[in-house]
N, C-alpha and C positions, 0 to 999 in steps of 0.2 A: 356195811354199816349195820348196824344193829339200833331198834328200838328196844325203849327202856320206860317202864312206868313214869310217868310225871313225878308222883309222889317219892319214888326213889331215888330223882336229883334233886329232892327235897323241896318241890313246889308244892306247894301248900294246897290242893286241890282233892285230897279225901272229903268224904262226905263229912267229917268234923271242923274242915279247915283246919287242918293239918300237913305236913308232910310227915314223911319218914326217909330222912338221908342217908343214904349207903355211900359213904366215900369215896368207891371203888367206881360209882357210877359216876359222881360227880367229876371225878378225873377223865372218864372215858367221853363225858360232854365237853367239858374243858379241851380236850384233844380234839374235838370233832370227830371222834369215831363211833358216838352214838348218838342219836336223837332221843327226845323225849315224845311221850303220846300218852295221852288218858282218854281210855275210852266212852267213860262215863260223861265227861264235858264233850268228847265228840258226838253223844248220843244226846246232848240238849241238856243236861243237866247244871243246877250251879251249885256252887259250894257257899257255905255249906247247904249239905241237902240231909233228907231224913235217910237212917241207913236201911238198906235193902238185903232181902236175901232171897233165894233161890228157894221155893214149896214144890215140892213135887219129884225132886229128882236133882240134875247140875245141868250145866252148859248144854251138854248134847243132848240134854231131854227137853231142857228150853227151845232150842234149835229144832227139835223134831215135833214141836207143839204139846209135850206130856207134862212139861212143868211151867211155872210162870217165876218172874221176879217181882216179889211185891216188899212196898215199904213197910218199916214197923205198925203205921196207921193201917195197913190194909189196902191201900192204892196201888193195880199194877200198874207196873213199869215195865214189863217185860219189853215192849216197842220200842222203848229210849235204848234198851239194854241191848237190843238186835240192832239197832241203827249203829250205835257206836261201835259194836263189835263187825259192821261192816266196812265202817269207814275206818277203820283199823288197820282191818285187812287189805283196802286201798291204797292205804298208806304204806303198809309194808312193801307191798307189791311195786308202789312207785318208787323208793326209795332202795330197792332190791336188798331188802333187809335178809339176813340169811338164820338170824337168832334175834326173838324178840323175847327180853325180860321181865315179867309183869310180878305184881306184887300179889304175895299169898294170900289165900283166905276171902278176897272181893270176888262178890258175886260175878263180876266182870273178869278178874285176872287171875285167880285162884288157877293154878298148875298141878297142882295134886289135891289139896285140900281146901274145902269152903268152907262156912258156917251152916249148920244144917237146918234152916227156915222157920226155927223155933224162937228166935231172939234172943237166946238165952246162952249165949257165949261159948255154945259147943261147936267143934268143927266135926267133920265128916270127909271122908273119901270122897273125890270131885274135884270138877274142873268147872272153871268160870265161863259165861258167855262167851266171850273174846278168844277165850286159850283153844275153848272147843271149836269156834269157827275157824283160826288160823290152824291148827292141825289139821283137820278138815282139806284144808289146801296147801298142807306140804310144808306149812312154816314150824320151826322147831321154838317151843314155848318153853322156859325155864322160869322157877322163880328165883329173887334174889339169893336163895341159898345154894342156888348151883350157879352161880355168876361164873365162877372158876373153870367149873367143866364147862360151860358156854364160851368162854373164849377161847379156849383152846381148837375148838374146830371153826369158829365164827370168824367172817371175813371183818376185821375192824378196821378197816383202810378210811384214812380220813373223807369225808364225804366232798364229792367233786373229784376225786380222784380216779 
């Protein structure tokens, strides 16, 4: 079983109330080989919500207390992002997920690039909070850009098998 970002399955859960459908992921869901997850919703956020970025580092730094996640208005939402990450970890463990495919650039889900914390649409190398936590627990995380590679080594048996 693999977990995939809900937005990549076309669900309208992104901060601005949209999805970003990836047809390959829709197929995996339809075949019952993948299940959706949204760390931000699991952390207690609603849709739509104010955009947020990591300030002072990346997801690893957030988990280590050296950085925080803030909304554009300046409100610190670190606790909700960490909560969503831990709930996603629990879900991955419960489902026996071998791979988690998360949306690139997100402060939760970015697996190689995130926004730079300046709210200026600039990206930097780094990972989101959920990606950092999952990787710390030995779970492989990739972006939608690496889906084909991830599927080669993942168990995508229908759930319940």
